[in-house]
N, C-alpha and C positions, 0 to 999 in steps of 0.2 A: 754177714750180709748174704741174703738169699739170692738165688738166680732164677731167671724167668726167660723162657723161649716163647716169643710171639711170632706167629706167621700170619701173613695176609694172603688171601686167595690170589692165585696167579692169574693175571689178566692175559687173555689171548693177544698176541702181538699182531693183530690185524685191524686195530682200530684204537682211537684215543679214548680217554676216560670221559664218561658223562657223569652227571650229578648222581645218578643211581648207584654207580660204582662207589663213589665217595661216601654216600650215605650208608650203604649196607655193610661196608667192609673197612675202608681205610681210615675214615674219621674215628669210628669207635675203637679200632685197634690203636690209633695214636693217642686217644684219651687214656686208654688203659696203660699204655707204655709210659707216657709222661707221668701219670700218677704213681706208678710203681717206681720209676727212677727217683721221684721226689721222696719216696719212702724207703730209700736206701736198698732197693732191690736191683741187683745187677741184671739189667734187662737187655736182651738181644732180640731185636725185631727185624724180620727178614721177609723178602719177597723176591720173585723173579718173573720175567715174562715167559709165558707158555708158548713155545715156538714150534710145536709139533702137531697142533690140532689139525684135523681134516679141513676145517674152514680155510685155513691158511693154504693148505695144499691145493684145494679146489680153486681158490681164487688165483693162485699162481699159474695153474694150468690153463684156466680160462683166459687169463691175460697174457699167457705165454712169457712169463717172467720167472726169475729165480725166486723161490720162497724166501731166501735170505734178504733179497731186496725189500721185501715186505716187512720182515721181522726187524731188520736194521732200522728202518724208518720208524716203526711204531714203538720199538723199545725206547728210543730217545724221546718220542712224543709223550709216552706214558710216564716216563721218568720226570719229564718237565711238568706234567700235570700234577703229579704227586708232590713234587718240590714246591710248586706254587701254592698247594694247600697245606704246606708245612707238615707233611707226614714224615715223622722223624725216624725213618728207616735207618738201620745200621748197615744193611746190605741189600742191594737191589741188583740182581744178576739175571742170567739167561739160562734157559734149559738147553740151549745149544752150546753151552760151555763144556769143554772136555771133562771137567770134574763131575759135571752132572751125568754125562754118559757113563763115567766110571762107577759112580755110586748107584745109578739106576740099574746097571747090569749086575753089580754085586748084589743088590737087593733081590733081583730076579733069581740069580743063581742060588742064593741062600734059601729062598722059598722052594726052588726046584730040589735042592739037596735035602731039605726037610720033608720032602714028599708031598708038597702042596700044589705042584704043577704037574699036569699030565697032558698028553696029546689026545685029540678028539677029532674025528671026521664029521664035518657038518656040511649042510647045503649053503652055498653062497651064490650071489648073483655074479655072473661073468659077462663082460662086454667083449664081443668078438671084434668090434671096431678098434677098441683100445687094447685088446689082447691082454686082459688082466681081470682078476677078481676085484669087485667094487666094495670098498669100505662103506659103512652106513651113510655117511654124509655125501657120498658120490651118487646117491640114488634118490630120486623123488618119484612120487606116484600118488595114487588115491588111497586114503586111509581105509583099512578094512573095518574099522569100527564106526566111523561117522560119515564115510564116503566123501570127505573133503579132499579136493584136489590140492596138489602141491605139498603133501605130507613128506617130511624128511624120512630117511631110512632108519633114524633112531627114535623119532618122536613126531607125533602130530601136534602142531601148534594149536589146532582148533579145539580138539577134545582133550588134549594133554596126555594121551595114551602113549606109553613107551612101546617102541616097535622094533622088530627085526626086519631088515630090508626085504627078506623073502616073503613077508606078510603083505607087502604093498600090492595093490591091484594096479595094473597097467604101469609098471615101473619103467623108468627110463634113465639113462646115464646122463649125469649133469655135464659131462665134458663134451660128448659127441651127440647127445640126444638120441642115441640108439636104444634099442630094446634089449636088455640083458636077459640071459637065461640062467636057470639054476645049474650049478655044477658042484661036484664034491670038492672039498678043500680040507686040509688038515691044519688045525690051529692048536695053540697051547691054552689050556684052561686052568683057572685057579679054583681050588676046592673050597669055595665059599661056604658050602653047606656044612662043612665040618666045624665052622665057627658059630653056628646059630646059637647054641646054648651059652657059649662064652659071651657073645655079643649081647644077648638078652640080659644076662646077669650084669654086665658092665653098664648097659644103658639104664637098667632099673635101679642099680645101686649107686650110680654117680650123682650125688646131690648137687654137683656144680654144673651139670648140664642144664641150660635154660629149658623151660617147659616146652617151648615150640620145637626145639631140636629133639628133645626126648620123645614127644608125641609123634613127630614125623617119622623118626627112626623106628619107633615101636610098631607103626603100621606095616612097615616093610618086614620086620621080624615076624609079625603075626601071620603074614601071608606065606611065609616059608621062603628060605633063600635058595636060589639056584646058582650053580657054579657059573663063573664069570670069565668071559673070554679075555685073554691077556695079550693077544697078538693081532697084527694086521698085515695084509699084503700090500705094502706101500714102500715108497723110497724115502719119504720124509719121516724121520724118527730115530729112536735109539735102537740099533740092531740087536736082535735076540742073540745072546752070547752062547749059543750052542752050535756045534759043528753041523748038525743036520737040520738047521732052522730054515733052510731054503730062502735065505735073504729076507726073512720076515723082520718086522720092527715091533717093538713093544707098543701096545695100545696106549694112547695118551694118558688114560686114567690108570694105566699100570706103571707109569713113570713120572707123571707130573707132580704127584705128591712129594716125590723125592726131591723136587725142586726146593722145598723148604730146607732140607738137609744140605743140599749142594750149595745153596746160597750161603748158609751158615759156615760150611766147610771152607769156602773161598775166603770169607771174612777171617776165619780162624787161621788159615795159612798166612794171611797178610799180617796178622797181629800176634801170632804165636800163642794162641789161646785155644783150648780144646772146646769146640762147640758142644760136644756130648755132655759136658758138665751142666750146660744150660738145659739140654733136653732131659737129662736124667733128674733134674730138679722139678721143673714145672713147665708144661706145654699148654698154650692156649692158641687155638686156631680161630681166626676171624674170617668168615665166609659170607656169601649171599645165600639166601634160603634155597635157591635152585640147586645147590650142590650139597645140601645137608646129607642126602642119601649117600653120596659118594664118600663123604668124610666119616660118617658114623658107621657105615657098613663096610665099604671097600677098603678104605685106608686103615681103619682100626683093625680089621681082620688081617691085613697085610702086616701091620705092626705086631700083632699077636704071633703070626707065623714066623716073624723074625726075632721075637723075644725082645722087642723094644718096649720101653715104658709107654703106657697109653696116655693120651691127652688128659690134662686136668679138666679142660672144658673145650667145647666147640660152640662158638657163638655165631648163630645164623641170622643175619639182618634181613628185614623184609624188603619188598619191592618199593620203588618210588615211581609213582605215576606223574603225569605232567598235565596240569590244568584239567584234571578229572579224566584224562584218557591215558591208556597204556602207552609208555614210551615206545617209539619205533624209529630205529636208526635208518632203516630203509626208506621210510616216508619222510625223514627229516624232522619228525616230531620228537625232538630231543634238545637238551641244552648241554653243549659240550663244556667241559671244565675250562678249557682254554678261553672260550668266548666269555664265560662268566667272569673269570679273573681279569679280563681286560677292562671290565666295567666296575667291578666291586672287589672290596677287600675279602680275603679268604675267611677272616673271622666272622664276617656276616653270614657266609654260607655255613660255616661250622655251627654257629649258633642256631640258625634256622632249621637245619636238617636234624639237629639233636632235639630241639625243643618241640618239634612238630608232633612226634608220636614215640612211644616206646620202641626200641629197636626191633623187638620181635613182632611188630605189626607193620603192615603195609601203610604207606602214607602218600601224600600228594604234594607236589610243588606247584604253588600258585603264585604268580607275580604279585597280585594284589595282596595276598596273605603275607608274602615275604616282606613287602613294604610296610604293612601294618605291624607285623611283629618286630621288625627292626626299629621302626620309629616309635611305636607305643610301648614296647617292652625294653629292648636293649638300650635304646637311647634315653627314653623317659625315666626308666628305673635306674639302671646301672650308671649310664653316662651322666645323668642329671645329678644324682646323689654324690658321685665322686667329685664332679666339678664344683658343686656348691660347697662341699666340705673343705676342699683344698683352697678354694677362693676365699672363703670366710676366714680360714685359719691365716692365710697370707694377709688379708686386709685388716683384721681386727687384733691379731696376736703376733704380728711380725713373722709369720711363717712358723711359729713354734707351737707345738701341741700344748695346750694349757693344762694347768693343774686342775683336776675336777673339784667341784664343790660338793656339798652334802647331797647324797642321792635321794631322789624321790622314789616312790614305788614304780613310776614309769621308767625312770633311769635303771633301776635294778632289773626290771623285766627286760629292757632292751639289752643290757649287758649280758644277761643269761642267754638270750637269743643269739647274740654274737659268739659267745663262748661255745655254745652247742653246735654251731654251724659246721665247722671243719669236720667234726666226728660224723655228723649225719651225712654230709656230702661224700666223705671218704668211704663210708659204709656202702653207699649206693654204688659208687664207682667200682669198688672191690667186688660187688655182686653183679657187675655188668648192667646195672640199672642207670645208664648214663643220663637219660632224660630226667629221671626222678631226682638225681643230684643237681642238675641244672635248674629244675623247677624249684627246688628248695632254696637255691641261691636267689632266684628271681623273687620268690615270696618274701625273703628277708630284705632284699633291697627295696621292694615295694613298701614293706613295713618301716624301713629306715627313712624313706622319704616322708611318710606320715609322721614319724617321730620328730624329724627335723622341722616339719611345718608346725606341729603342735607345740614344740619348744620355742619357736620363734626367736632364734638367737640374734637376729637383727634388732629386735626390741630389747632382748636381754642385755646386750652390751651397753644399753642406756639405762635400763630399769632394774635388771637382776643379773649382774655379772656372773655370779656363781652358777646360775642356771645355764647361761651361755657357755661358760667354760666346760661344764659337764657335758653339754650337748656336743661341743666340738671335740672334746676328749674322746668320747665314745664313738662318735662318727668317724674320727680318724682311725680308731682301732678297727672298725669294720672295713674301711678302705684298705688298710694294711692286710687284713685277712683276705679280702677279695683279690689283692695283688698276688696271692699265693694260690688259693683254691680255684680261681678261674683259669690258672695256667694250663691245665690239661685241655680245657674247652676252647678258649680263645687266646692263644699264646702271644700273638703280636700285641693285642690290646693290653694284656697283662703287663707287658714291658713298658707300655706308655704310662700305666698306673704307677709302676715302680719308679719310673723316671720322675714322675710328679712327687713321689714320696722320698726322692733322693736315696734310692736303694740300689744294690747291685743288680745288673741286668744279665739275662740269659741270651745266648745266641739261638733263636728259635727258627731261623730261616733254613729251609731245605732239609737235607738228610743229616743225620747226626755225625759230626766229626768225632774221630776216635778219642782225641784228647779232651773232648767236651761231653763225654757220655755221662759223667757224673754231674748232675745239675748243681748250680750254685745255690738255688733256692730249695729248701727242704720243706716238706709238708708240716713237719713238727713245729716250724716257726709260726704257723697259724695259731698255735696255742699260746703264743707269747704276746703280751701287750707292749706297745711302744711307751717309753718313759716320757713323762711330762718334760717339756723343753726340747724334745726332738724336733729338728728343723726340716720342714718340707720345702719343696720348690714351688714356684709359681706354675700354674697349669693352664692348659687350653682345652677346649672340648675334645673328648675322645672320638666322637663320631660326627658325621654330617647327616642331616636328614635326607632321606631319599625322596626326591621330588616326583610329583605326579607325571611330569613329562618324560622323566627317565624311564619309569615303569611302562608308560604307554608306548614308548619306542620299542621296548623289548617285546611287548605284547603284539604290536603291529608286525614286527619281524616274524614272530612265531605264527600268528594267525593268518598271515598271508598265504601260508601253505594250505590252511583249511579252506580259504576262499577259492584257491585254485581247484581244490578237490571238489568243492560244491559246484563250481562251474562245470567241471567234467561230469559230475553226477547229473546236473540238469540236462546236459547234452545227451547223456545216456537215457534219462527219463523220456525225453522226446522220442528217442528211437525205440523205447520199450513200451510205448502206449499201446493199450489193447482196446478192442472194440467192445460195445455193449453186449454183443452176442457172446464174445469170449468170456466176459465177466459173468454172464448169465449161467455159465457152466459151473461156477463155483457154488457149492452147497454149504451154506452157513446154518448151523443148528445150535440152539441153546442147550448147554450141558451143565451138569453140576458135579464138582469134584467130590468123590466119595473117599478116596484114599490117596495119600501122597507119601513118597519116601525118596530119600536121596539115593542116587545111583553110586555105588561104591567105586572109588577111584576117580570120580569127577567132582569138581568143586562147583559146578553150575547146573547140573541136570537133575530133574525130578522124573521118577516113574509115577504116572498118575493113572487112576481108574476113574473114568468120567462117565456118568449116567447120561445117555442121550434119549432117554424115554423108552425106546423099544430095545435098547441094548446098552451094555456097559463096555466102553472102549478103553484099551490101554494106549496112553499117549506118553511121549517123552517131551518135556518142556525145559528150556534153559533158563529157568527163573529162580534157581536156588540162591543166587547172590542178592536177589531182591526180596524174596519171601522165605519164611520158614515153612516146613511141611505142615505144621499146625495151622498156619495162616491160609494155606491153600485149600484145606478141607472145608467144604461147604460153599465155596464160591461158585456163583453161576457165571459161566464163561461162554464165549462164542467160539465154536469149533468149526474148522474147515473139515467137513466130514467126508469129502470125496477125493482126498489125496491118496496117491498110491502109497502103500506101506513102505517104511524105510527103517533101517537100523541105525541107532545112535548109541555109541559106546557099547555095542553088542546087544542092545535092548530094542525090540521092535516097537515102532510107533505107528499107530493107525489113525493119523489125523494130525491137526495142528491147532494150538490155541492162538488167538489173536492177542497181540501185545504191542506196545509202542516200542520205538527204537531204544528208549531208556528202560525197557523191561517192565513198564507199567502195564499190568494185566487189564485187558478190556473186559469189563463185567456188564451184566444186564439184570433187569428185574423180570425178564420174560419167563415163560413157562418152560420147564425142561422138555426137550424134544421138539419144541416149536421151531419151525424154519424161519429164517430171517430173509425177507424179500428186499 
């Protein structure tokens, strides 16, 4: 029996889980874990809450409470969310556990002993009011690249540029709102640059890395790796285990990764099993795509410096938007896991979030689409076929699977489809193509309903009994297979199917109990047909249709927020009205795009060369998510020609193109250089 170590990205213990967390990380990890357990792989799946992040520290200071009050609360809430979604973790711990401190400090000391840690004097922002150096998240200011206000000390949310706090214009302290100044500080650094070639080789040669992870990591490698700060001047965190550390703590990205190991070590101590046997066999990290860089570059280089076995794969899930808009917890534009599970079964969410798009792509949650997919796909295809098959078997054959008659070509084709299904689905799951596996199942159930309708067993029992028997024999075989291969995807529903088939049941609720880690149901059973005469139970519908009024209630609750925002915007518009004389100052000119190229490092900005008749202007436009560079070239556009120059992402823009709020470019048939009155 092989072994497998699965880790889930550590959630910050300062908020509950929302649907985006479940989609990108925890549901995919659970599918992979359940599948491997069913295939006799001794699987250890771990996670912890990350309790040392600066957002936690900042919030605690702003609210004048102990950080532990925050982390205690949200550790339990997150655990409850994951249990409600049936994420079968073996170990869910905390980075505030003593064993985590011990392992994180040991990891740092080993890197230090091996010559990968050194001291460096740097410029940091210092707040005289708070009397301390300010870590990145303690500072906000104006972005030096796009001039957006409210940029964090580590990243600008508007242009996406990674920042150092001292780069910010007009910085201020988040705690006291004072203006910090630059001051020298000594910190410990990790020699990341020394691992550039090894990382490049590992990324290029690892055939198990998904393409989105490999491509993202390669971009950073190609830009060249700079050494990476490992310490912070804070009170919250793992203390640096050196005598001359001056009470510094490890940077959260210098110790949070070790949370995978410390969670496993706690589990090991409880059950007298060495977690390293799992790590040394095969490691798969499941994360969101926002931390691909941290795992492929930082963490992997740390493992190299410690001589640990490198991950088999790192699976980075895409973002989940909501009703076509980016999720925002601060605005309340979000669906919390707890709220969802109070209304709907977890399997409905698991199905919808997997079927919507491949994991390596961003996708959207829409209440209308959720209702459509559940009602028209999961219920009409899977639920309908299983209910019809069991009901007809009970009604016409006393609940016993009948002996099949002579096969027709249609029967042979259907049997081959059934027999091929487990292997196809298993291959997809093993390759982290979870949606593709589920799509294969749904296509077969759709085909099965057509087979059932074409065979018309309700007529066959009166006119052609052999045909009816063959239909029900094969249909029951597919139901049996579905009761196995749907297990990783929708585990609770699978148990209802097995109950209808009079088969052994799994305990799929909550976290994995130690004595139930080896599943009763094995994947290999899906290759076996049930014998004629096998007795099934009576059944009832697996699902209930989601009614329109239920969905409308959820939409009303969500969109009430937008209505309030629109009212506020209308009030703002009234106060922002300008006179005709002010508008007359705006100079609008017809231009034609001659050249267009993406700005490196930004996913939405173009650098354009626009012909205005008497000159060619360089403009920056945020249209790259709506158009390709080729589509932009040749378009006649309307340009605000008398704007003051501005820099966006470090590129100067001498004007502005007019476009709608949805990024639809305003074009014209006018002559180049012509003014618009």
